[in-house]
C-alpha positions in Angstrom: -13.7 -16.2 -1.5 -13.8 -18.7 -4.3 -10.7 -20.8 -3.7 -10.5 -22.2 -7.3 -10.7 -18.7 -8.8 -8.0 -17.4 -6.4 -5.8 -20.2 -7.6 -6.6 -19.2 -11.2 -5.5 -15.7 -10.4 -2.2 -17.0 -9.0 -1.6 -19.2 -12.0 -2.1 -16.3 -14.3 0.1 -14.1 -12.0 2.9 -16.7 -12.3 2.5 -16.9 -16.1 2.5 -13.1 -16.3 5.7 -12.8 -14.4 7.4 -15.6 -16.4 6.3 -13.9 -19.6 7.5 -10.6 -18.2 11.0 -11.8 -17.9 10.9 -12.7 -21.6 9.3 -9.4 -22.6 11.9 -7.4 -20.8 14.7 -9.5 -22.2 13.4 -8.9 -25.8 12.7 -5.2 -25.0 16.3 -4.7 -24.0 17.3 -5.8 -27.6 15.1 -2.9 -28.8 16.2 -0.2 -26.4 18.2 2.6 -27.9 17.9 5.3 -25.2 20.4 4.6 -22.5 18.2 5.8 -19.6 15.4 3.6 -20.8 17.8 0.6 -21.2 18.9 1.2 -17.6 15.3 1.3 -16.4 14.3 -1.9 -18.2 17.4 -3.7 -16.9 16.3 -2.8 -13.4 12.7 -3.9 -14.1 14.0 -7.2 -15.6 15.8 -8.0 -12.4 12.8 -7.1 -10.3 10.6 -9.2 -12.5 12.9 -12.2 -12.0 12.5 -11.6 -8.3 8.7 -11.4 -8.7 8.8 -14.9 -10.3 10.5 -16.1 -7.1 7.9 -14.4 -4.9 5.0 -15.9 -6.8 6.8 -19.3 -6.7 7.0 -18.8 -2.9 3.3 -18.2 -2.7 2.7 -21.5 -4.6 5.0 -23.4 -2.2 3.3 -22.0 0.9 -0.2 -22.7 -0.5 0.7 -26.2 -1.9 0.1 -25.3 -5.5 1.9 -26.8 -8.5 3.8 -24.2 -10.5 3.6 -26.6 -13.6 -0.2 -26.8 -13.6 -1.8 -25.3 -16.7 -5.2 -23.7 -16.9 -7.1 -22.2 -19.8 -6.5 -18.7 -18.3 -2.8 -19.3 -18.0 -2.7 -20.4 -21.6 -4.3 -17.2 -22.7 -1.8 -15.2 -20.6 1.1 -17.2 -22.2 -0.4 -16.5 -25.7 -0.5 -12.7 -25.0 3.2 -12.8 -23.9 4.2 -14.7 -27.0 2.3 -12.2 -29.1 4.2 -9.3 -27.4 7.5 -11.0 -28.2 6.4 -11.5 -31.8 5.6 -7.8 -32.1 9.0 -6.8 -31.0 10.7 -9.4 -33.3 8.7 -7.9 -36.2 9.8 -4.4 -35.3 13.4 -5.4 -35.0 13.3 -7.1 -38.4 11.8 -3.9 -40.0 15.2 -2.2 -39.2 14.0 1.1 -37.6 15.6 1.0 -34.2 13.5 3.9 -32.8 10.3 2.3 -34.0 11.4 -1.0 -32.4 12.0 0.8 -29.1 8.6 2.3 -29.3 7.0 -1.1 -30.0 8.9 -2.5 -27.0 7.6 0.3 -24.7 4.1 -0.3 -25.8 4.5 -4.1 -25.4 5.7 -3.5 -21.8 2.7 -1.3 -21.1 0.4 -4.1 -22.2 2.2 -6.7 -20.2 2.5 -4.5 -17.1 -1.2 -3.5 -17.2 -2.1 -7.2 -16.7 0.7 -7.6 -14.1 -0.5 -4.5 -12.2 -4.0 -5.8 -12.2 -2.9 -9.2 -10.9 -1.2 -7.7 -8.0 -4.0 -5.4 -7.2 -6.4 -8.4 -7.1 -3.9 -10.4 -5.0 -4.0 -7.5 -2.5 -7.8 -7.4 -2.6 -8.0 -11.2 -2.1 -5.7 -10.9 0.9 -8.3 -8.8 2.6 -10.9 -11.6 2.4 -8.9 -14.8 2.5 -8.5 -17.1 5.5 -5.9 -15.9 8.0 -3.1 -18.3 6.8 -3.7 -17.5 3.1 -4.1 -13.8 3.8 -0.7 -13.7 5.5 1.0 -15.3 2.5 -0.7 -13.0 0.0 -0.2 -9.8 2.1 3.5 -10.4 2.5 4.0 -11.0 -1.2 1.8 -8.0 -2.2 3.7 -5.7 0.2 7.0 -6.7 -1.4 5.9 -6.3 -5.0 3.2 -3.6 -5.2 5.4 -0.4 -5.4 7.6 -2.0 -8.0 4.6 -2.9 -10.2 3.3 0.6 -9.9 6.6 2.0 -11.1 6.9 -0.5 -14.0 3.4 0.5 -15.3 3.4 4.2 -14.8 7.0 4.9 -15.8 6.8 2.8 -18.9 3.5 4.4 -19.9 5.3 7.8 -19.7 8.2 6.5 -21.8 5.8 5.1 -24.4 4.0 8.5 -24.6 7.2 10.5 -24.9 8.7 8.2 -27.4 5.6 8.6 -29.5 5.7 12.4 -29.1 9.3 12.3 -30.2 8.5 10.1 -33.2 5.9 12.7 -34.3 8.6 15.3 -34.5 7.3 17.1 -31.4 9.2 18.1 -28.2 9.4 15.1 -25.9 10.4 15.1 -22.3 13.0 12.3 -21.8 13.2 10.8 -19.3 9.5 11.3 -18.8 8.1 13.2 -15.8 6.8 9.9 -14.3 10.4 8.8 -13.9 11.8 12.2 -12.8 9.0 12.4 -10.1 9.3 8.7 -9.3 5.6 8.2 -9.7 4.0 5.1 -8.0 0.3 6.0 -8.1 -2.3 6.7 -10.7 -2.9 10.2 -9.3 0.9 10.8 -9.4 1.0 9.6 -13.0 -1.8 12.0 -13.9 0.0 14.9 -12.2 3.2 14.0 -13.9 1.5 13.9 -17.3 0.1 17.4 -16.6 3.5 18.6 -15.5 5.1 17.6 -18.9 3.4 20.6 -20.6 5.6 22.9 -18.5 8.7 20.6 -19.0 8.4 20.4 -22.8 
């Protein structure tokens, strides 16, 4: 295990979660669908908790939450870009288009976030016992929520696009109805949408 690279992963994970709070806050300004708004409000609260969980990892491992790294700067730039996308969409004045841009922005943010937590889980299997314990505890607390954030929002983005194309959308999406938390479950839910549409 390369300790410095593990620390880099954790710095990026913290920045991703901090940016996630901003992304969900801005996305809620774009949300039109009440079910989606409720979902994103829940995810915002969970993401705030994830910030606390990653901060707890930093405290236990003696890392400085204020330290900046080149990778962390890139993650911050991505988050700022996602905020800018939503601001542009809001200014354009089409609330449904803004909601769709927000959903896509969340999918982008949650893809990175999901990968961070997957890698934290992988690192926990190879880290020294004391570090592994800290990582495993945090991973166990967050993993299911991250799966839900990614797979459900991907479903929302797909269905909002389908609706925008003038086709029959399934809202809320099957991923939410079936409470999907795995890639296999998401694939099955997407297949099931054909019968639901």
